[in-house]
N, C-alpha and C positions, 0 to 999 in steps of 0.2 A: 714527843715531837725532836727538840735537842736528839736526844740518842740517836734517832731513826738515821738525822741528820748527821750526827758523827760516822756513825756506823757504814754512811753510805762514802762518805769519805774514806775512810780506809777501804772499803770497798773497791772503789775507783782507783786506791793506788794501787794497791796489790794487781788491779787488773790493769794498770799500764804499768809495772815493775812486765809483769808475766808479756804484755806484748811485746814490750821492749827485747823481751830473752827469749821470743817465739815460743813461749807456752805455753798458751792461752789454753791450747785445750786439753791442760794436764791441770793445771790449776781448773778450767771448766769444771773435769770429773774429781779432784780433789771437796771442791764445793757439794758436788755433788755426795760425795761419800761423804764429808762433815752435814750434810741436810739429811741426810736418812739415820746418820749416827744420833743427833738430835730428837729424830722421831720417835727411833729407837730404844732410848736409854732417856727419861726422863730425870736420873738417879745423875747421868754428868749433867747438863743442864745446871742444874741445882750446885751442883758441887763447880761449875764455874761463876755459879753468878753469889755465890757462899762470901763473903767480909769475914767470916770465922776462920777461913782454909788459907794460910799461903800461898802464894804465888809460884812458889818451888816444889811445893808438895801439889798442886793444881799442874805445876810444868810436866812431873813426873808420871804422873796418871795417864796426864795423858799423851804422852810420850809411848806408856804403856799399850794404851787402846790403838794408838795411829800408827804403830809402826809399823812399815814396808803398804801401810794403805793410801796414804800420800804422799805427794813428792815434797822433794829437798825442801821449793822455796815455798811451799805454803806452808811448812811448819817450819821455816825461821820464823816468815810469818806470823805466824800466833804464838811462836816464840817472846817475840817483839810485842807484841799488844799486853802477855803474860808483863813482860817484863816493866809496859806502862801504866800497868794494873787498867784495863781496860775489854779483860777479862770477860765480863761481864757484854758486853757487844758481842762478843764474838760470836752469838746462833744470829741476832742480825743483820750482821756483816755480812752471814754468806747467803742468809734472806735474799742482802741487797746486792751482795757477786754474781748473783745468780739469775737477780733483772738485771741488772747493768749488761750482762752479757748476750742475753738474748736481742735487748738495745744493740751491741754492737754487730751482733750478728743476721742482726734482723730477721729474729724470728716472733712472732705474733702468740700470744697464748690464745688460744679459745676455747672456752667451756659450754657446750651443748648439752643440757639437761633433758631432758622427755621421760615419757609414761614408761619408754619400754622402750627396749634395747636396739639401736641403731643397724638398719640392715646396712651393709656393701655399699648398694643403688645410693641410701638415702645419708650415707658420710661423706662418697664422695661429691654428691649433688651442694653436702652444707662447705665441702672445704672447696668448689669451684665459686659459689657464691661468693666466700672471703675471699680466693684468688684476685676477687673484683677491686675490691677495695684495699687486698696491701700482697704487695709484688713481692714476696720474699715467702721464706717458709711459715708452717704453720704450725701448732705444737696444739695437738685437738685432744682434750679431756673430752669425755664420756661419762654422766651425771646420769645415772636411773632416781626419778624420786613419781612413783607412780599420784604423789597429790597435784601433781599437775592435771592430770587429767589424760590430756592428749596434748597435740601438740608440742610446740618445744622452749626454749627458752637459751637465749643465745649470749654469750659475755664475748665481747672481743674489744681488752685490753679495759678500759671505762667506758666505755660503749657498749649497752644491754636492749634487746628484743626482744619481749615477751611475746610469745605468740603462741601464750597453751591456754587450752579453756579455762580452763580453771581463771582466769585473768579475764580472758573474757566473758565471764558471765559472769564476773562482779562486777564488770564495767556495766553490767546489760543489766545486775540489778537496782548500779548509781543511778543509773539514766531512770529509772522505773520511780523509784521513788524520790529523785529529786524535780518530780515532772508527774504535776496533779491531771489525768487523763479523766475524763468523765464521758461517757458513752453514751453514744448520740442515740434516740428513740426516733 
């Protein structure tokens, strides 16, 4: 938990500097690039977290991998993290930076899970309902999980609405097992 807090402070400092220099969009793109790179390359994450590899070697590898893909501000910031021995926090800092950037831009992440793919009509209905709760941009992520049988599960920030058929069946099952019903003859 302490590492997440420290990563959050580093991310906030980077975003503050980017805002001050009017480079918030560029840094946002850089954070997305870094996130995609970390998702694609487990070896890079292992390299950054390794206490055996020296910081200058990590820096030269990062320079080679990221050259031309991220801006000068983000590259300089990564150098500072490496010099301070905080390279193990880079991945968490990127994730935290993306979260803080969405908050700055008033973008709400919404995840909807359905048993089948959403139609355009259902997607627009969901976005209309979310817009009643959130006055800002919505980043909709759609997931398909046939195990929910039908209905949907909507995750809006830290709130969740589970209107899936599976949860309704489970609730009915709990209700039937909790009560002793005696048939009337």
